[in-house]
N, C-alpha and C positions, 0 to 999 in steps of 0.2 A: 164663114168658118174657113180657116187656112186648109189647103189641101195637104199639105206636108207638115209634119212636125218632128221635132227632135226630143227625146227624153232619156234619163239616166236613171238605170236601175241598181239598188243596192241589196246586198244579200249577205246577213252574217253567217259565215261557214263553220267558225270555231272559236274557241276560247282557250288561252292558257293561264290558269291561275298562278303558278309561280311566276311567270312572266309579266302578268297583269296586261295581257293584251289579245285583242281579237282578230281573225282572219276574215277579211271582208272583200267579197266580189262586186265589183262596179262593172256595167254594162251600158254602152251608148247604143241606142236603138233609133232607126229612122223609119217613119210611118207614113203611108200614104191613103189618104181617105178613100172611101167606095169610090169606085168610078175613076180616081186619079191614077195615072202611070207615069214614071219616069225611070230614066235607066242611065247609067254613065260606066263606062267599061275601063277607062283609065283611072289611075287612083286620084282620089280627091283627100285633101288635107284635113285633119281634125286635132282637136285637144281635149283632155280629160284631166281635170284636176280634182283628186279625192285627198281629203284630210290634208291640204297644203301641197301634195305631192303631185307634180305635173307630168302626165304621158301623152307624147305625141304619138299620132298613128295615120296611115293612109289607107283608104278602102274605097273600092267599086261598090256601086249598088245597082239592083234591079227591081222596082217595087211595082205592084199593080194592085192597089186596093190593100196592100199588105204591108208587113213590118219586116224589117232586116237589121240583125244585130252588126254594127258596123265595128264595134271594138270592146273587147272584155278583159279585164285583168283582176288578179286577187292580189290585195296587199295586206300588210301587218299595220294595225292600229293600235298603239298604245293607250291604255285608259288612265284616267287620273287616278291620284293616290288614293281616293275613297273607292276606287273600282267602277266609277260611273264614266260614261263617254257617250256623245253625240258626234257622230261622223257626218262630214256634208261634201257635196260632189257638185262640180260644174263642168258642163261639156260644151263644145263649139263644132261646127261642121261646115265646110264650104262645099255645096253640092255641085256647084258650076253652073248647069243650065239656070238661065234666068228664072225658068219658071219654078224651080225649087229655090235657089238662092242659099244665103247664108244663114244656117239656124243655130240656136243655143238652148241650152236647158239646165235645170239644177234640181237637186234633190238633197235630203237629209234622212237621217236614220238613228234614232237612238237606240245603243247597243244593250245587251243584257248587263246588268251591274255584276262584276266579278268580286266574289267574295274577297275582302281583306282582313286586316287584324281584328282579333278578338277584343272585346271590351269588358274592363272589370266591373262586376256587379255589385259587389259588397267586399268589405275586408273588416274583420273583427280583431280585437286586440288593441290595446292602448300603451302598454307599459314594458319596460325594459323586465326581461324575466318571462314574459307572457309568451303563449303560443298565438302567432297572428294565422287567421284562415281567410284565403283568398278565394273567391268563386267568381268564374266569368261563364258566359255563352259563347261557345264557338262559333265564329262567323261561318265555319263550313264544318260538316262531319268529317272531312278528310284532314283536318288541320291538327297539329300538334303544337306543344307549347313548351317553352322554358320560362322560368321565373327567377328573377335575380333580386337581391336587395343590398342596400348600404345605409349607414347612418352618416349624418354631417355632409361633406362633400365627397366626391369620389377620390379627391387627392388625400384627405384625412382618412378616409375608411374605405377600401377597395370593394367592388362588388364580390357579393356572396352568391353562388350558384344554389338554388335551392333544389331543382331537378330537371330534367329534359323528358320529352314524350308525354307530357302532361295533357290531359284532355279538357277538364272543365274545373277543377279546383286544386288546391295546394295548401299546405301549412308550413311554417317554420317557426323557430324560436330565436328571439334576438337574445342573446345571453345576458344576463344582469351584469355580468363582468364589465360590459361595455360602458356601463355608467361612469367608468372612469377616466373616458375620454371628455365627459363634461363636468369636471369637478367643481365648476362654480354656477353651474345652470341646472334648473329643474325639468328642462325637456329640451328636445332638439328635432331634426327633421329625420324622418324615415323615407327614403326613396325605394319604390318597387317598380320593377321593370318585367312587363308581360310582353314576350317576345312571340310571334305567331309564325309556324313553319308550315309551308307547303312541301311535303317530302323533307328534302334536306335544305330546301332555299327558304332563308329568313324573308318574309313579306312584310313584316309590321313589328313596331316596337312601341308598346304603350309605356310611357313613363308618368307615373303620378307620385306625389309627395303626401306625407301624412305626417302628423305630430305624435312624437311618442315620447313618454312621461318617464322620468325617475320615480319608481313607486313610494307612496306615503312611507312606506315601513323603512325606506333607506334614510335612517338617521344616524346622526354622530352616537358614539358608544362611550359610556363611562365605564372605564375597566378598572377603575378603582376608587374607593373613596375613604378617607379617615376622618374621624371628628375626636377631636381631643380638648383638652382643656388650655387655654390661650393665656390663662392668668398665672404667672409664675409665682405670684405671692397669695395663691389659694390656700389656707390652712391645711394641714395634712389632715385635720380631724374630718374634712369635707371631699378628701380624695373619692372619686368614684359618684359624686352627686354634682348635679347641676344646680347651683344656688342662686338665690333672686340676690340682684346688685352687687355679686361678687364674679360668679363665674363670668368668663369670656369665651365662648365656643370658637375653636380654631378648626376651620374646615379646610381639607385638601382633595382636590378633585383631579383625576386623570383621566382626561377624556382623549378620544381619538376620531378621527373623520372615517367615512367609510367611501369605498369604491372611488379613490382619488380625492375625496374632499380634505378640506383642512379645517382646524378649529379656529373660528374668528373670536369668540368672545365666551367668557364665562362670568354669569353674573348672578349674585345670591342677594336674596332680600330677606331680613329678619328685623323684626319689630319695627317695620316702617322705615328701615334704613338699608340701602342698598350697597353693594360691595361688589367691586370687579377684581377678576383673577383667579388663578387655580388655587392659591393659597390665600387665605383672608382670615383675620382675627375680628369678632364682632365686638361691639360696645358691651359693657356689662349688662347682665339681662335684666329688664326692668320689671317684668311680670313674673307671677308664678302660675303653676298648673301646667297645661299641655301647651306648649309653643312649638310652631313650626317655621322651618327656614326652608325656602325653595330656591334650587339652584337651576338655571335654564343655560343649556350648553348650545351654542350656536355655530353651524359650520358653514364653509364657503358656499353651500348652497341655498342658505338660509334656513335650511332644515334645523329643528330643535329637540332636545332631549331635556326633561326635567326630572329632578331628583328632589324628593321632598323629605325631610328628617324632622322626626318628634322629638323634642326635649321635654322630659318631664322635670319641671322646676320645682325645687323645695322652697318654700316661702321663707323670707329672713328680713329682719330689721336689725337695726343696731340696738345695743343694750339701752332699755328704758329704765330710769328711776323716776317712780310715780310721785313719792314723798319721802321727805327726810325731816324726822322730828326728834326733839330731844325734852328731856326732863331731869333735873336734878333728883336725886333719889338715896336710898339706903343701901346698904349691900345686898338686900334681896330686891332691890328695884322698885320698892314702894315709894311714892311722889314724897319728897322732902326739899322744900325749897332751900333748905340749910345743909343739906347732905353733901357729902365729898365724893359721892359717886354721881354718875351721870348715865341716863339710859337713852341710848340711841336707837331709834326705829326706822327702818328703812323698808319701803316698799318698791317693787319694781317686776319687770320680765326679761326674758331672753328668748329669743328664737330657738327652739329646740333642735332645727335642722335634722330632722329624723333622729333625736335622742342623740346625735353625735357632738353636739357643742358643748363648749367648755362653760361653766358658771363660776364666777370668782367675784366676792364682794369683800372690799376692805374699806373699813371707816376709819377716818383719820382725824386727828385734832392738834389744836396748838394754841397756845395762849396767844392773844392778839398781839403781843409785843414779841413774839417768838418768829425766827427766821424758818424753823424745821418742824415739820410733822412728826407725831407719833402715829402709829397704825396698828390695827389689828384685823386678822383675817376673820369674817364672819361666815361660818358654813350655811350654805344655802342647797336645801335637798330637793328643789323642785325650780322649773323654769319660770314660773309665776310664783313670787315669794312676799311674804311680810314678816319681818324678822327683827329682834331686837339683841343688843348686846349691852351688857352693863360694864362700865369701866371706872376704875378708881383714879384716885388723885386729882380732883377737881376742887377749886376754891370758888364757892358760889358767890364770891364778892367779885371776881373777875370774869373778863370777856374772852370767851374762846371762839374761834373758828372751828366749826365742823363740817366735815367733807365725806362723801361716799364716791368711791370708784367700783363700777360694775362693769366687769371685764368678759367677754366671751372670747372665741377662739380668733376673731376676726378685728373687733373693735371695742372701745370702751366708751362709757359714759360718766360724767360726773356732776356733782352739785354740791353746793356747800352753803352753809348758813353761820350766823352768829348767834351766841347766847345772850350774853349781855342782860341788862335790866329790862323786864317788860315794860312797855309803856302803854302799849295797846294791844288787846287781844280779840279776836273775832270769833264769836261762838259759831260752831259748824251749822251751816245754813243760813247763816246771815241774819238770824233774828235776835242777836245779842251782841253787845261789845262790853268789855272791861278794861278799865285803865289800870296800869301798875300790877296786874294780875293776870293770871291765866283765866279765860272766859269757860265757865262751867255751867252757865245758864242763860236763857234768854234776859232780855232787858239791857239797861244800860246800869253797869255798876262800876263803883271806884271805891277803892280802899276798903272793901267789905260791907259798904252802903250801896243798895240798890236804888238807881234814879230812873223810874219808869215814866216815861214821857206823859204828861197830860195831855187832855184833848187840846188844849190851847197850844201847848208847845210842840204837838203834831202837826197842827197848823202852821206854826212858825216854821217848823222843819220842811213842811211841803212848799212854803212861800221860799225858803232858802234855796230849796233845789229846783223849784219850778215844776214839780210833780204833783199834780192835783189829785190823781186817781191812781189807785193801786198801791203797791209797796213802795216805800222811799228806801232805796238801796243805800247801803251802809257806804259803798264807795262814792256815792254822790254827795252825802253829807260830809265825808271826810275831804273830798275836793274843794266844796265850799269853803270848808273851814281850812282850807290851805295845806291840808295833809295828803302826801302822795307817797306810800311807803310800799317797798317790794313785799310781795307776800308768797311769791313761790319762784323758785329756780329751777329749771328742768333742762335736760338734755335730750332734744327731740331731733331724731336723725342726726345730720351734721351740725344742727343749729344749737347755740346755748339760748335758752329762751327765760326771760325775766317777765313775770306778770306784776302789775302795780295794783294799789287799793283803787285807784280813780278808774279803773277797766282798761288802761293803757299796757301795752306791751312792748317788749324789744326781742328781736331774734337777730343774732349775729354769728358769723362762721368764717374761718378761712375755707373757700369753696373747694370741696375736693371731688364731689361728684356732681355733673352737669350734662346734660343731652345736648349734642351738637344737633342744629337744625339747618343753617344754611351759611354760605359765604357768597356776598353779594359786592358789587362793586358800587359805592355811594355814590362817588364823583370821580374826576379825571385824577384825584390825587390819593383818595382813601378807599379802603376797603371794609367791610363789615363782616366780622365772624359773630354768628348769633347763635346762642345756646339757651335751651329752657332750663331754669333752675326751680325745681319743685320745693315749694315751701311747706313748713310742718303740717301736716294734715288737721283740719278743723281748727286752726290756730286763730287766723285773723279774721275779723267782721269786716275791718276797713283798714288801709294802709294810708299812712299819711306822709312818710318820708322814707325815702331809700338813699344810702350812701354806699358808694363803690368805690374802693381804692386799690390801685394795682397797676402795673405796666407789663407789656410783653412785646417782644419783636418790635420794639420801636414805637408801640402803640400805647394807646391808655383805653381802659376799661370805663363803661357807662352802663346804662340800662334804658329799658324801654319803658312802657306806660305801666304805672303800678296800680291800675284799677283790679287786674286780676289778683285775687287773694290766695290763688292755688298755685299758679306757675308765674315766675317772672323771668322776664328775658334779660340776660346779660349780654352786653354788645362790646366786642373788642374793635376799636378803630385802630387801622393800622395801615402804613404807607405800601406795603406789599402783602399778598396772600401767602402766608407761610404755612398754612395747613388747608387741607382738603376740608370740604363741606361736613364731612362725616368724622373728623378727628377733634379731639379736644387739644387745646392749647397746651404748651409745656408748662405755664406757669398761670394759675388762676388767682382770682383777686380776693380781697377781704371786703364782705358786705354786712351791712347794718340796716335793719328794716325797722321802723317804728308804726305802730299803729294800735288799734283796738281789739282786745280779743272776745271771742265768743262766749 
């Protein structure tokens, strides 16, 4: 064992919280083991290095089994930013006598941690307009705190002081008006600074960021809305009503952004069609009953406001003439094939439109060789009617064209027929036919003689028509015999419809009403506008042929598949798209549809 050794003593004397440092005393000690003795009266040189700081010293010594402090000093040791610190020291001493020699020693000391900045434990609040509450545990009971906040960057929004002298919590409110600083965003950054003070000295600054959101209640506002009739041709009788197939609602929305946002779009949907803009006019209403339109206003933040309006739509259809018949008669309307009077009977119906609609029936007639009609107004007292008029001045040996015109406030329906000599008459229900006279009974009759079919004759008719079981229809027989005569002319919606004895029919019209569906580019040269044309309800069983004639915008009309007996697609092929998908072309075609009726 060495007789002599050198040691370094380290002692923490005090701490300064504000300055984040400690005072530490370091001492260099020379020790002689028991029984060992050494002395040196003149100065011996030594060095002490503590925390990287060098101290030179000289000292004499006299030790006899004892220890002697050669040098001691107290120094300031700064702590790390988190308040921790371990200090180290090294010493060397040249003791001169060879019996003692050159000695060295080192030591280290972990200092007490100096309390530093307080740390945030929790924050509540997430939206503009809310009160945010921050809590923290003070790193020292002697600390006070200051809290600041800002949104976005410090350049865009300066720090806002909440308070000073805070202990462990505070609260502050971010004004909802600050949403105006993010007119196109739904959220941004909230930065909070928690400063820790020891007395008047700031010793720590904790900065944390959070997400702050624009409340879901911050949406664009609809300041005003007006809904009026957009069809300038609406009959005055219907003012104040939404009328099926005629009314075109016009909606005007005045919307405004909030807290800096701007309005990006206003979109309205109605009966499966979509319209853009603050003022739009819908297509004619297709349905009746309660129908709703929905308007969605979107602002620059992507926030939306909805407005739903309900329309109570009154049902409407164009005037319908169900039947037009005539009979030569006497002045009292009694049937007389040789009479000089004619009894014209008409049945039909008109939509009442809540009892506001007009109802006007005119019957007209002219000789087949005449260019002009004579007419008579027939009073009808209800919207569903079956009425007759007896008119004088007819010659039963001549042929006349008889017509009926049925008007309401919006449209009219017409049908016509010729008198002439009766060649064949069908008994109602189809169980009889009479040649050269009006059918008044079942069976086959000709010039007052009844010709009922025998069993063999019925077999012959079955063989003729190919119907081996069930009833043999008169139309089938006539068709096989080469007869095909028109048996009924009607006006059904916008269509003129003719039904023939062989079960075929024809519907034709100059199209006035059609529902736009789409606008698509067919190829590099042509665009296709497509619209749905509603066919007469319950008319067609099958469709055999469709003819479409018309031109518009340098293009030509055609049609899609004719297998659907309810709706037919009308197509306009054109070199440039002159209309939007939800608009109707300025000129519509004439269409003729052949098929078989139900």
